[in-house]
Structure formats: C-alpha cells, structure tokens
C-alpha positions as CSV (number, residue, x, y, z in Angstrom):
1,M,-27.9,-25.6,15.8
2,A,-27.0,-24.7,12.2
3,Q,-29.8,-22.9,10.4
4,T,-30.6,-21.4,7.0
5,A,-31.5,-17.9,5.8
6,P,-31.3,-15.9,2.6
7,Y,-27.7,-15.0,1.6
8,G,-26.9,-11.5,2.9
9,K,-29.4,-11.9,5.8
10,W,-27.3,-14.0,8.1
11,E,-26.7,-12.7,11.6
12,S,-23.0,-12.1,12.5
13,P,-21.1,-11.0,15.6
14,I,-18.6,-9.1,13.4
15,T,-19.8,-5.5,13.8
16,P,-18.4,-2.1,12.7
17,E,-17.1,-1.8,16.3
18,S,-15.3,-5.1,16.1
19,I,-13.7,-4.0,12.8
20,V,-12.2,-1.0,14.5
21,Q,-11.2,-3.0,17.6
22,G,-10.4,-6.2,15.8
23,S,-7.2,-5.3,14.0
24,I,-4.1,-3.4,14.9
25,S,-2.3,-2.0,11.9
26,F,1.4,-1.3,11.7
27,A,2.5,1.8,9.8
28,D,6.2,1.0,10.1
29,L,8.8,-1.2,11.8
30,F,12.4,-0.4,12.5
31,V,15.3,-1.6,14.6
32,D,17.9,0.4,16.6
33,S,21.1,-0.7,14.8
34,V,23.2,0.0,18.0
35,N,21.2,-1.9,20.7
36,N,18.9,-4.1,18.5
37,N,15.7,-2.7,20.2
38,I,12.6,-3.1,18.0
39,Y,10.0,-0.4,17.5
40,H,6.9,-0.1,15.4
41,I,4.3,2.6,14.7
42,E,0.6,2.0,15.4
43,P,-2.2,4.1,14.0
44,R,-4.7,4.7,16.8
45,S,-8.1,5.5,15.2
46,E,-9.6,5.9,18.7
47,D,-6.9,8.3,19.9
48,N,-7.6,11.1,17.4
49,A,-6.0,9.1,14.6
50,R,-2.6,9.4,16.3
51,Y,0.4,7.4,15.0
52,V,2.2,6.1,18.1
53,I,5.8,4.7,18.3
54,V,5.8,1.6,20.4
55,D,8.6,-0.4,22.0
56,T,7.6,-3.8,20.4
57,L,9.0,-6.1,23.0
58,S,7.8,-4.2,26.1
59,Q,4.6,-3.0,24.5
60,R,5.3,0.4,25.9
61,D,4.3,3.6,24.1
62,V,7.4,5.7,23.5
63,L,5.6,8.7,22.0
64,P,3.4,10.7,24.4
65,S,0.3,12.5,23.4
66,P,-0.4,14.6,21.4
67,Y,2.7,13.8,19.2
68,S,2.1,11.7,16.1
69,A,4.8,10.0,14.0
70,R,3.3,10.6,10.6
71,T,4.6,12.5,7.6
72,G,3.0,13.9,4.5
73,V,6.0,13.4,2.2
74,Q,4.6,12.6,-1.3
75,E,1.2,12.9,0.4
76,Y,1.0,9.2,1.2
77,G,3.8,9.5,3.9
78,G,5.6,6.5,5.4
79,A,9.1,6.0,6.9
80,A,8.5,8.7,9.6
81,A,10.9,7.5,12.3
82,V,14.2,5.9,13.0
83,A,16.1,4.8,16.1
84,Y,19.8,5.0,16.9
85,G,21.6,4.4,20.2
86,G,18.6,4.6,22.4
87,T,17.3,7.8,20.8
88,L,14.3,8.0,18.4
89,Y,13.8,10.6,15.7
90,F,10.4,11.1,14.2
91,S,8.5,13.5,11.9
92,N,5.6,15.0,13.8
93,S,2.4,15.4,11.7
94,A,1.1,18.5,13.5
95,D,4.0,20.8,12.6
96,N,6.1,18.8,10.2
97,R,9.2,19.2,12.4
98,V,11.6,16.4,13.3
99,Y,11.9,15.6,17.0
100,S,14.1,13.4,19.1
101,I,13.1,11.5,22.2
102,K,14.9,9.0,24.5
103,A,13.5,5.6,24.2
104,V,13.5,5.0,28.0
105,G,12.2,7.2,30.8
106,N,9.5,9.9,30.6
107,A,11.4,12.5,28.5
108,Q,9.4,14.8,26.3
109,P,10.3,15.1,22.5
110,E,12.7,17.9,21.5
111,P,12.6,19.5,18.1
112,V,15.8,19.1,16.0
113,T,14.7,21.0,12.9
114,P,13.7,24.6,12.5
115,D,10.1,25.6,12.9
116,N,9.0,25.7,9.2
117,P,5.9,23.8,8.3
118,K,6.6,24.1,4.6
119,Y,9.2,21.3,4.9
120,R,8.3,17.6,5.4
121,Y,10.8,14.9,6.4
122,A,11.0,11.1,5.9
123,N,13.2,8.2,5.0
124,F,15.9,8.8,7.6
125,A,19.4,7.4,7.5
126,I,22.0,7.8,10.2
127,H,25.2,9.7,9.5
128,P,24.3,11.7,11.6
129,F,21.1,12.3,9.6
130,W,19.8,12.3,6.1
131,K,16.3,13.2,5.1
132,I,14.1,13.7,2.1
133,T,12.6,17.2,2.3
134,R,9.9,18.9,0.3
135,I,8.1,22.2,0.3
136,D,4.4,21.6,0.9
137,T,2.8,23.0,-2.3
138,P,1.0,20.3,-4.4
139,Q,2.7,20.4,-7.8
140,T,5.8,22.5,-7.2
141,V,7.3,20.5,-4.4
142,V,11.1,20.5,-4.4
143,T,12.3,17.0,-3.3
144,T,15.8,16.8,-2.1
145,L,18.1,14.7,0.1
146,C,19.3,16.8,3.0
147,V,21.3,16.6,6.2
148,I,19.9,17.5,9.6
149,N,22.5,18.6,12.1
150,T,20.7,17.5,15.3
151,T,23.0,19.6,17.6
152,R,22.6,22.9,15.7
153,K,19.0,22.1,14.7
154,A,19.9,23.1,11.2
155,V,19.1,21.6,7.8
156,F,21.7,21.5,5.0
157,P,21.1,20.5,1.3
158,L,22.9,17.3,0.1
159,V,21.6,16.1,-3.3
160,A,19.1,17.8,-5.6
161,G,18.1,17.8,-9.2
162,A,15.9,14.8,-9.6
163,D,12.1,15.0,-9.3
164,F,12.0,12.4,-6.6
165,Y,14.4,10.7,-4.1
166,A,13.9,7.7,-1.8
167,A,15.7,5.1,0.2
168,P,19.0,6.8,1.2
169,V,21.4,4.4,2.9
170,F,25.0,4.7,4.1
171,N,27.6,1.9,4.0
172,P,28.8,0.6,7.4
173,S,31.8,2.9,7.5
174,G,29.8,6.0,6.4
175,T,32.2,6.6,3.4
176,K,29.6,6.0,0.7
177,V,25.9,6.5,0.3
178,A,23.3,5.1,-2.1
179,W,19.8,6.2,-3.0
180,Q,17.0,5.8,-5.5
181,E,15.8,8.6,-7.7
182,W,13.4,9.1,-10.6
183,Y,12.0,11.7,-12.9
184,H,8.7,12.7,-14.4
185,P,6.8,11.2,-16.2
186,D,7.9,7.9,-14.5
187,M,6.6,6.3,-11.4
188,P,9.4,4.5,-9.6
189,W,8.2,1.1,-10.7
190,E,8.3,2.2,-14.4
191,G,11.7,3.9,-14.6
192,S,14.2,4.8,-11.8
193,V,17.9,4.9,-11.0
194,I,20.1,3.9,-8.1
195,S,23.1,6.0,-7.6
196,V,26.2,5.7,-5.3
197,A,28.5,8.5,-4.2
198,D,31.4,9.1,-1.9
199,V,30.8,10.9,1.5
200,L,32.9,13.7,2.8
201,V,32.3,14.6,6.4
202,Q,32.7,18.2,7.4
203,A,32.3,20.1,10.7
204,D,28.5,20.8,10.4
205,T,27.4,18.7,7.6
206,I,28.4,16.2,4.9
207,L,29.0,16.4,1.2
208,V,28.6,13.8,-1.6
209,L,31.2,13.5,-4.4
210,N,31.7,11.3,-7.4
211,K,28.1,10.3,-8.0
212,T,27.8,7.1,-10.1
213,R,24.7,5.6,-11.6
214,V,24.6,1.9,-10.5
215,A,21.5,0.6,-12.3
216,G,18.1,1.5,-13.7
217,E,17.0,3.5,-16.7
218,L,14.4,6.2,-17.2
219,L,11.1,5.0,-18.8
220,T,12.2,1.3,-19.3
221,K,13.9,-0.2,-16.2
222,S,13.0,0.1,-12.5
223,V,15.2,-0.5,-9.5
224,S,14.4,-0.6,-5.8
225,Y,15.5,-1.3,-2.3
226,P,19.2,-0.3,-2.2
227,R,21.0,-1.6,0.9
228,W,24.6,-2.2,1.7
229,V,25.8,-5.8,2.3
230,S,29.3,-4.6,3.1
231,D,31.4,-1.5,2.8
232,T,31.9,-2.2,-0.9
233,T,28.9,-4.3,-2.0
234,L,25.4,-2.8,-2.6
235,A,22.3,-5.0,-3.1
236,F,19.1,-3.9,-4.8
237,T,16.4,-5.2,-7.0
238,S,15.8,-4.6,-10.7
239,D,13.3,-5.7,-13.4
240,E,15.8,-5.3,-16.3
241,L,16.2,-9.0,-17.2
242,N,12.7,-10.4,-17.3
243,G,10.3,-7.8,-16.2
244,F,10.2,-9.0,-12.6
245,Q,12.1,-7.4,-9.7
246,N,15.1,-9.7,-9.0
247,P,18.1,-9.2,-6.7
248,F,21.3,-7.8,-8.0
249,T,24.6,-6.6,-6.4
250,Y,27.0,-3.8,-7.3
251,S,30.7,-3.7,-6.4
252,T,32.3,-0.3,-5.7
253,V,35.7,-1.9,-6.2
254,T,35.0,-3.2,-9.7
255,A,32.2,-0.8,-10.6
256,S,30.3,-3.9,-11.9
257,T,26.7,-5.0,-11.5
258,E,25.5,-8.6,-11.6
259,L,22.5,-10.8,-10.9
260,A,22.7,-12.1,-7.3
261,I,21.1,-15.5,-8.1
262,P,22.0,-18.2,-10.5
263,E,19.3,-17.3,-13.0
264,S,16.4,-14.8,-13.1
265,I,13.1,-15.8,-11.6
266,K,9.7,-14.6,-12.8
267,E,8.7,-13.4,-9.3
268,D,8.8,-9.9,-7.9
269,F,11.4,-9.7,-5.1
270,G,10.8,-7.2,-2.3
271,N,13.0,-5.6,0.3
272,G,15.4,-8.0,2.1
273,K,18.0,-8.0,4.8
274,F,21.3,-10.0,4.9
275,G,20.0,-12.0,2.0
276,A,16.5,-12.7,3.2
277,F,14.1,-11.6,0.4
278,T,10.4,-11.9,0.1
279,A,8.9,-12.5,-3.4
280,F,5.4,-12.7,-4.8
281,R,4.1,-16.0,-6.2
282,D,0.5,-16.6,-7.1
283,G,-0.4,-13.5,-5.1
284,R,1.3,-14.6,-1.9
285,N,4.8,-14.1,-0.5
286,V,7.5,-16.8,-0.5
287,L,10.8,-16.3,1.4
288,Y,14.2,-16.8,-0.1
289,I,17.7,-16.7,1.5
290,V,20.1,-15.4,-1.2
291,S,23.9,-15.6,-0.9
292,L,25.0,-12.1,-1.8
293,S,28.6,-13.2,-2.1
294,D,30.2,-14.7,-5.3
295,K,28.5,-18.1,-4.6
296,K,25.1,-16.8,-5.9
297,G,23.2,-19.4,-3.9
298,I,19.5,-19.3,-3.2
299,V,17.4,-21.3,-0.8
300,Q,13.6,-21.1,-0.6
301,I,12.3,-21.4,2.9
302,K,9.8,-24.2,3.0
303,D,6.2,-23.7,4.1
304,F,6.4,-19.9,4.7
305,P,3.3,-19.4,6.8
306,F,2.5,-15.8,5.9
307,S,0.6,-14.5,2.9
308,V,2.3,-11.1,3.0
309,A,5.5,-10.1,4.8
310,S,6.7,-6.5,4.7
311,R,9.3,-4.2,6.3
312,V,11.9,-6.9,6.6
313,V,14.6,-5.6,9.0
314,Q,17.8,-7.3,10.1
315,R,18.1,-7.5,13.9
316,N,21.3,-9.4,14.6
317,G,23.3,-12.2,13.0
318,Q,20.9,-14.5,11.2
319,S,17.7,-12.9,12.6
320,I,15.1,-10.7,11.0
321,V,11.9,-9.0,12.1
322,F,9.0,-8.2,9.9
323,G,5.4,-7.3,9.8
324,A,3.3,-10.2,8.4
325,S,-0.3,-11.0,7.5
326,K,-2.0,-14.4,7.2
327,S,-5.1,-15.3,5.3
328,D,-6.9,-17.4,7.9
329,T,-5.6,-16.1,11.3
330,P,-4.4,-12.7,12.6
331,G,-0.9,-11.7,11.7
332,G,1.4,-9.3,13.5
333,I,5.1,-8.5,14.0
334,F,7.3,-11.6,14.0
335,S,11.0,-12.4,14.5
336,C,12.6,-15.2,12.6
337,T,16.0,-16.8,13.3
338,F,17.6,-19.1,10.8
339,S,19.8,-22.0,11.7
340,G,22.0,-24.4,9.8
341,S,23.1,-24.5,6.2
342,S,19.5,-25.1,5.1
343,F,18.3,-22.0,7.0
344,V,15.7,-23.7,9.1
345,P,13.4,-20.9,10.3
346,S,12.1,-20.4,13.9
347,Y,9.3,-17.8,14.1
348,Q,8.3,-15.9,17.2
349,L,5.2,-13.6,17.5
350,L,6.2,-10.3,19.0
351,K,3.0,-8.4,18.6
352,S,-0.4,-9.7,17.4
353,S,-2.4,-7.6,14.9
354,S,-5.6,-8.8,16.7
355,P,-6.4,-7.8,20.2
356,Q,-8.3,-10.0,22.6
357,A,-11.6,-8.3,21.6
358,T,-11.8,-10.5,18.5
359,T,-11.3,-13.8,20.2
360,G,-14.2,-16.1,19.4
361,N,-14.7,-15.0,15.8
362,E,-12.2,-17.3,14.3
363,A,-14.9,-19.7,13.0
364,Y,-16.2,-16.9,10.8
365,I,-13.0,-16.5,8.8
366,S,-13.5,-17.2,5.1
367,P,-10.1,-18.2,3.6
368,P,-9.1,-16.6,0.3
369,Q,-9.4,-18.7,-2.9
370,P,-7.0,-17.3,-5.6
371,I,-8.4,-18.1,-9.0
372,T,-6.8,-17.4,-12.4
373,L,-9.5,-16.7,-15.0
374,Y,-8.8,-16.8,-18.7
375,R,-10.1,-14.9,-21.7
376,D,-8.4,-15.4,-25.1
377,N,-5.8,-17.4,-23.2
378,K,-4.8,-14.3,-21.2
379,P,-4.9,-14.5,-17.4
380,L,-7.0,-12.4,-15.0
381,Y,-6.2,-12.8,-11.4
382,V,-8.9,-12.7,-8.7
383,V,-9.3,-13.7,-5.1
384,Y,-12.6,-15.1,-4.0
385,Y,-14.0,-15.2,-0.5
386,A,-17.1,-17.4,0.0
387,P,-19.9,-16.8,2.5
388,K,-19.0,-18.5,5.8
389,N,-20.8,-18.5,9.1
390,P,-20.7,-21.5,11.5
391,N,-24.4,-20.9,12.4
392,Y,-25.6,-21.3,8.8
393,T,-25.5,-24.2,6.4
394,G,-26.6,-22.1,3.4
395,S,-29.6,-20.2,2.1
396,S,-33.2,-20.9,2.9
397,I,-34.1,-20.1,-0.7
398,P,-33.6,-23.2,-2.9
399,G,-31.0,-22.8,-5.6
400,E,-30.0,-19.3,-4.4
401,K,-26.5,-18.1,-5.2
402,P,-24.9,-15.5,-2.9
403,P,-24.8,-11.8,-3.9
404,C,-21.3,-10.6,-4.5
405,I,-19.3,-7.5,-3.8
406,V,-16.6,-6.8,-6.3
407,S,-13.7,-4.8,-4.9
408,A,-11.4,-2.7,-7.1
409,H,-8.2,-1.9,-5.4
410,G,-6.6,1.5,-5.4
411,G,-3.3,2.5,-6.9
412,P,-4.3,1.7,-9.6
413,T,-1.1,-0.3,-10.1
414,S,-1.1,-1.9,-6.6
415,M,-2.7,-5.2,-5.7
416,A,-5.2,-6.9,-3.5
417,A,-3.3,-9.2,-1.2
418,Q,-4.6,-12.4,0.4
419,V,-4.6,-11.1,4.0
420,L,-7.1,-11.4,6.8
421,S,-9.6,-8.5,6.7
422,W,-12.4,-8.1,9.2
423,G,-13.9,-5.6,6.8
424,K,-14.4,-8.4,4.2
425,L,-15.4,-10.9,6.8
426,Y,-18.1,-8.5,7.9
427,Y,-19.8,-9.3,4.6
428,T,-18.9,-13.0,4.1
429,S,-20.2,-13.8,7.6
430,R,-23.5,-12.3,6.6
431,G,-23.8,-14.4,3.5
432,Y,-22.3,-12.2,0.9
433,A,-19.5,-13.3,-1.4
434,W,-16.5,-11.0,-1.8
435,L,-14.3,-10.8,-4.9
436,D,-11.0,-8.9,-5.1
437,V,-10.0,-8.3,-8.7
438,N,-6.4,-7.8,-9.5
439,Y,-7.2,-6.3,-12.9
440,G,-4.7,-5.7,-15.6
441,G,-2.2,-3.2,-14.3
442,S,-1.9,-4.8,-10.8
443,S,1.5,-5.4,-9.4
444,G,2.9,-8.7,-8.2
445,Y,2.5,-10.4,-11.6
446,G,5.4,-8.8,-13.5
447,R,6.0,-5.7,-15.7
448,E,4.0,-7.1,-18.7
449,Y,0.8,-7.5,-16.6
450,I,1.3,-4.0,-15.1
451,S,1.7,-2.6,-18.7
452,R,-1.8,-3.8,-19.6
453,L,-3.1,-0.7,-18.0
454,A,-0.8,1.7,-19.9
455,G,-3.1,4.0,-21.9
456,N,-6.1,1.9,-20.8
457,W,-7.1,3.1,-17.4
458,G,-10.8,3.3,-17.4
459,V,-11.0,0.5,-20.0
460,V,-9.1,-2.6,-18.9
461,D,-9.9,-2.2,-15.2
462,I,-13.6,-1.8,-15.6
463,Q,-13.8,-4.6,-18.2
464,D,-11.8,-6.9,-15.9
465,C,-14.0,-6.2,-13.0
466,Q,-17.2,-6.9,-15.0
467,D,-15.7,-10.0,-16.7
468,A,-14.5,-11.4,-13.4
469,A,-18.0,-11.4,-11.9
470,K,-19.5,-12.8,-15.1
471,L,-17.0,-15.7,-15.3
472,L,-17.5,-16.6,-11.6
473,A,-21.3,-16.5,-12.1
474,A,-21.1,-18.8,-15.1
475,A,-20.2,-22.5,-15.4
476,P,-17.9,-24.1,-14.5
477,H,-17.5,-21.9,-11.4
478,S,-21.2,-20.9,-10.7
479,L,-20.2,-19.4,-7.4
480,I,-22.2,-16.2,-7.3
481,D,-25.5,-14.6,-8.4
482,G,-24.6,-12.7,-11.5
483,A,-27.7,-10.6,-11.3
484,R,-26.8,-9.3,-7.8
485,V,-23.3,-7.9,-8.0
486,A,-22.1,-4.7,-6.4
487,V,-18.8,-2.9,-7.0
488,E,-16.8,-0.8,-4.5
489,G,-13.4,0.9,-4.3
490,G,-11.4,3.7,-2.8
491,S,-9.3,6.4,-4.6
492,A,-8.3,4.8,-8.0
493,G,-10.6,1.9,-7.1
494,G,-13.3,4.6,-6.6
495,F,-12.6,5.8,-10.2
496,T,-13.0,2.2,-11.4
497,T,-16.2,2.0,-9.5
498,L,-17.6,5.2,-10.9
499,A,-16.4,4.4,-14.5
500,S,-18.0,1.0,-14.2
501,L,-21.4,2.8,-13.8
502,S,-20.9,5.5,-16.4
503,V,-18.1,4.9,-18.9
504,A,-18.4,1.1,-19.3
505,P,-20.2,-0.5,-22.2
506,E,-22.7,-2.0,-19.7
507,P,-23.2,0.8,-17.2
508,G,-26.0,-1.0,-15.5
509,F,-24.2,-4.3,-14.9
510,F,-23.6,-3.6,-11.2
511,K,-26.7,-3.3,-9.1
512,A,-25.2,-1.2,-6.3
513,A,-21.9,0.7,-5.7
514,T,-19.8,2.5,-3.2
515,S,-17.1,5.0,-4.1
516,S,-14.8,6.1,-1.3
517,Y,-12.7,9.3,-2.1
518,G,-13.0,8.2,-5.8
519,I,-11.9,10.2,-8.8
520,S,-14.7,11.4,-11.1
521,D,-13.0,14.1,-13.2
522,L,-9.6,13.2,-14.7
523,V,-9.0,16.7,-16.0
524,S,-9.5,18.1,-12.5
525,L,-7.2,15.4,-11.1
526,A,-4.5,16.3,-13.5
527,Q,-4.8,20.0,-12.6
528,F,-4.8,19.7,-8.8
529,T,-3.1,16.4,-7.9
530,H,0.1,16.4,-5.9
531,K,3.6,16.1,-7.5
532,F,4.1,12.4,-6.9
533,E,1.3,11.5,-9.1
534,L,1.3,14.6,-11.3
535,R,2.4,12.7,-14.4
536,Y,1.0,9.3,-13.5
537,M,-1.9,9.7,-15.9
538,D,0.4,10.4,-18.8
539,K,1.2,6.7,-18.8
540,L,-2.3,5.5,-17.6
541,L,-4.2,7.4,-20.2
542,G,-1.6,8.0,-22.9
543,G,-0.8,11.7,-22.6
544,T,-1.7,15.0,-20.9
545,P,-5.2,16.7,-21.0
546,Q,-3.8,19.1,-23.6
547,E,-2.5,16.3,-25.8
548,I,-5.5,13.9,-25.6
549,P,-8.5,16.0,-24.4
550,D,-11.0,13.6,-25.9
551,V,-9.6,10.7,-23.9
552,Y,-9.8,12.6,-20.7
553,A,-13.4,13.7,-21.4
554,A,-14.5,10.2,-22.6
555,R,-13.2,8.4,-19.5
556,S,-14.2,11.0,-16.8
557,P,-17.3,9.6,-15.0
558,V,-18.5,13.1,-14.2
559,N,-19.1,13.6,-18.0
560,H,-21.3,10.5,-18.2
561,A,-23.2,10.7,-14.9
562,D,-26.5,10.8,-16.9
563,R,-25.8,7.1,-17.7
564,I,-25.6,6.1,-14.0
565,V,-28.6,4.0,-13.1
566,T,-27.0,2.0,-10.4
567,P,-27.6,3.2,-6.8
568,L,-24.4,4.9,-5.7
569,L,-23.1,5.7,-2.3
570,V,-20.3,8.3,-2.2
571,L,-18.0,8.7,0.8
572,Q,-15.4,11.5,0.9
573,G,-12.9,13.1,3.3
574,A,-13.2,16.9,3.7
575,E,-9.4,17.3,4.0
576,D,-8.4,15.1,1.1
577,K,-5.5,16.6,-0.7
578,V,-5.1,13.7,-3.2
579,V,-8.7,13.6,-4.5
580,L,-10.3,16.9,-3.6
581,P,-13.9,16.9,-2.3
582,E,-15.0,18.7,-5.4
583,Q,-14.4,15.5,-7.3
584,A,-17.2,13.7,-5.2
585,E,-19.5,16.7,-5.2
586,K,-19.3,17.1,-9.0
587,I,-20.6,13.6,-9.8
588,V,-23.2,13.7,-7.0
589,N,-24.6,17.0,-8.2
590,T,-24.6,15.8,-11.8
591,I,-26.5,12.7,-10.9
592,I,-29.1,14.8,-9.0
593,E,-29.4,17.2,-11.9
594,H,-30.3,14.3,-14.2
595,G,-33.1,13.1,-11.9
596,G,-31.1,10.7,-9.9
597,A,-31.6,12.1,-6.4
598,D,-33.2,8.8,-5.3
599,R,-30.3,6.7,-6.3
600,V,-27.3,8.6,-4.9
601,K,-26.2,9.3,-1.3
602,Y,-23.3,11.5,-0.2
603,R,-21.5,11.7,3.1
604,L,-18.6,14.1,3.7
605,F,-16.4,13.3,6.7
606,E,-14.9,16.3,8.4
607,G,-11.4,15.9,9.7
608,E,-10.6,13.0,7.3
609,G,-8.2,13.0,4.3
610,H,-7.5,10.3,1.7
611,G,-8.6,7.3,3.7
612,W,-10.3,6.9,7.1
613,R,-8.3,7.2,10.3
614,R,-10.8,8.0,12.9
615,A,-12.7,5.2,14.7
616,E,-16.1,6.9,14.3
617,T,-15.6,7.5,10.6
618,I,-14.6,3.9,10.0
619,K,-17.7,2.6,11.9
620,E,-20.1,4.9,10.2
621,A,-18.6,4.2,6.7
622,V,-19.0,0.4,7.3
623,Q,-22.6,0.8,8.4
624,L,-23.6,3.2,5.6
625,E,-22.1,0.8,3.0
626,H,-23.8,-2.3,4.5
627,D,-27.2,-0.5,4.7
628,W,-26.8,0.6,1.0
629,Y,-26.3,-3.0,-0.1
630,D,-29.0,-4.3,2.1
631,K,-31.4,-1.9,0.5
632,H,-30.3,-2.0,-3.2
633,L,-28.6,-5.4,-3.7
634,L,-30.7,-8.0,-1.8
C-alpha cells in the first residue's frame, strides 16, 4: 500500500551496491573491418578496475587478467584498441605497451612495441598501424602520429609539429590518410584543422607526402570526425557556417569542400558511418541518414528511441552498431539495419547496460524533464528529475516541497545528457529532486552557447546553477524547496561547486555540497595540469596567470574559503594527475584554519585517479554523500 513520508526519508531498494552492479559501462566499441566481428571494452570496477575487451556477440572476454585495455593519452584516455583480421591490438595500462592477441582461442597477449613506459598509444588505424604517441610528462608531452611495425616491434615517426593529433584514418586503398590536429591555446572544439596527405609505403614503415589542409581554422572554426566515404571522398563535421557541427565532404579529385546536406541545420552532428549521423536536439540525439554523394539528401529517422547514441560504427552494408543510452530504461550496445528508400530502422539489442541484478527496480525510474528557463530572454537549459517511488504518494508533511540536489557537470564545456543513471535514481527514489544544469558553456547547444563561458568560468556557471534552482523553486514551476538545495560536481563541476560556496555573490545559498576531485586553486591548476588542458583556462578565464593574476586570485575558491559557511564534503583520488590532491587539501585546511572543522569532511581514496573506478570506492563515495545530505540538508 502506498504511504507517505518526508521527502528525502523514503525507503528505497536502490543501494550503493546496486549502483555498482546495476550498470555496465562501455568504454569503447569497434568492429573488425575484415570479418565484421564486434567488440567492446567494459570497465570492471570489481576486478581491480580492469578494462576488459569483450566479444560482444558471444559475450566472451577476449582479454585475460591482469591485462587492461586503457590508455593515458591526453590523461583522459580512450580509443585504446582496434581489431583487424581476427587479431586485436590494445594499449595496456600497466606498462603503456601495445599488445596483440588472437580473438579466438586461449592465446596470451604479445607486445608489439618496445618496453618504454614513457610512450602512450591510442587512436589506432590499420595500414599496418598508426598511433598517436606521447611522452608521459605533464606539460612537455610530444604528441605525434607514428607507425608501429608489428613484425619488428618498432615505432617510426610519421607526422609531427602540431600540439595535438587525433582521429587518423586511411582511405580504403591505403593511398591517402586524413587526421585532425590543433594547437595551443585552442581546445579541439574551438579551433582545429583536418588535413589529408598521400601515403608512400616502404619496407619497414610508411611516409606521408603532400599534406593539404582540408578544413578548419585556428581559434575560430572547429572540425571533427574525419572518415573516408570512398577512395577520393572524405566526410567530416565543421561549425564554420552556423556555429553548429554540420556534415561536410572533401574531394581529393577537385580539392573542394562542400556542405553535405541541402542547408545547414542548427544542431550539432556527431560521428557517423556510411551517412548515419547522430545530432543533438533539445539535449537528446536524433538520427539522420545523409547522402554523401552529389545528391545531398537527408532523412531523419523517425522516433529514434535513444537519448544518446555514441561510437557509431559501420558493420556491413546498411548496418551500424552503436552504444546507446535511454532515459527511462537501460541502454546497451545495439545494431541497426536500414531498409528501403526511407531507411526504416530495425534495432537489435546486443548487450544490455543493466545486468539481471537490477531487475525489479524499473518502477523507481524517474524520467528526465528537460526545461528551458529564461532570464532576459536568454535560455538556460536544465534537466529535472522529480522524486519517484511506487511505495510513496508524497510527503507526510503538508505542503512540503522536495529538497533538491543541483549537479554541475564537468568539462566544463561538456553537457549533462538525459540518460538513465542509477546514481541519480538513488536520490529521487528517496524523495529528493535532482537537477542537472547545462550552464552557459555547455556543449550540444551550438558555439554561441559554449562561448558564454569564455572569460567567465567561475561567474556564468555558478550564477546559472543558483538561478536554475531559484527559478524552479518559484512560480510558475514551484517544483522544489528553494531553502533546501545542495550542489555537487566532479572535476570542473567540483570547481563550480566550490566557487558557488566561496566566490559567488550569495555563498550561503546552497545548504550542503559535495566536491569530487574538484579544482580549488586556479593558479596551481595552470602550473601543474597536463598538456591537453594546459591552455584551456586562457579561454575560460581570459588569459594566463601572469597576464591576469587578479582574475585567477578572485575566482580561486581556496582564496575565499573563509566565506564558506555551507557544510562541504570533499572526495579526492590520491593518484589524480589532472587535479592533484593538494588542490583538495588546500581548501580543506583553509576551511579548518578559519574555524570550519565542523562543516567540512575530507576523504582521500588510495589507488584512485581522476574519477572512481573501484567498486569499493564508488560504494563508499555514494554512502558518504548521502549521509552528508541526510545530516545537513534535511
């Protein structure tokens, strides 16, 4: 029988253990282009945080223990493996070497690169192999494109000179290669270039000749996702026309670039295969089929059932595979085959993101409610999750509104997607409201919205998070209790959390807070951060610490910790190379020095880096945060 209880005090079967067990994440997805076999990489938090390559269709682990297919390229990693002709090649996290292993049988991995842990490899392309390589020192990393001769187990340089490289791809005949590159102070979504070059095959390696810039421009235009449609046609996306990433093609025959659709669309297109592109609309993905020939046709797939689809890979003919999330049911890895001139889709689930352990909790899923709020006729995008529990009809306190947890995403120019999250449902099933704020600077809404954060990090984000909660608490929404709002975030979201308590005009607005591996000292971050984000703050803050020292000082939460009156929980990884533990310890110690020992708690997790990978850490972090809100928010 349905009952009532104060919001935040509802009993729920969603536990820290079920969060760990209730969702399988997929770090990557790739297809063997020779035999069409599908593989994915699963992070296993309960197996020493190992990243395991899995044969998707047979559900068989290909990678034996203790090997882990994870790379530290650009600190965040990704693209750690590839398959070709029944052999898999992967970057092993323990020693940074690349290994090969047969996909069938019980063979052990064999190294194909020299034993030199200074080099990290990722973003593989076949011919016979291409890799991005970097020397592992935080700010002096040399990023290059290189060739690995898997027979000689030797590495040869290929392309160098840019600060960063990504997405190398050969045309079908192997006679040309394309790649993305960019330079400081740009991030790739701010200014980047796609280049094409001829390929000359030699006995032990390959050379590139006649490099040509295809598209993009430093500082002002970004380009992404190069891929070959044919031997002479390259497809990619660019934001040069309207500030949104739209699909383009480049002909090596005519050396010309043109929009691949009849007219530009104000939606950010992502990676696509054989003309299947995802794009963001209202915070969710839609799916298009784009004719990459001269016809320039475009068809939107009706009723695309996924909120986010990623890692779209062509399998054969008119078939793709992709990882996908839904907002109200578990997602997973899916295949899709299109038929007819209208491209009627047929979806097949290959691997669910939710194991059997979570069966029975579907009634507790709170669906996302995207809301566009307005101030001065300018949009602010949020996603609201209401309290939901089938055993409760509401609060036992007349007129009570639910307490709310405001979540500031990381990045800071990423976005909070509308995907099923047992971590959020842990709270909504207990009677909390949850609010994801896609503050100014978030991606998915075009270049102009991203540019709102330029020079304003620590201003726009904290104002948007506070305003979002205030607007939802007030009429006509009246969804939450504006006097009981917490804020939480990790990394850049942790900075927004800390700044909201210290730098903000109303530092006491939030009544509880959790910072996970959050930034507290912007000068320290600029001094010690890794190369990929070394000049990120030049754009976010408006210059370097030497050029604008007053701005760095004014927006660093550690300098204003004496203003923190909100109870603060600080969680940190001991091996974090992105945000060093000293960042957390500085602000905790400063709060304590100013008499705040009773309103701050610090937990350092040994063996963890920038984000939680181990099951025990995840469970403890969830419990600590819940206990903190139970004590200080309710």
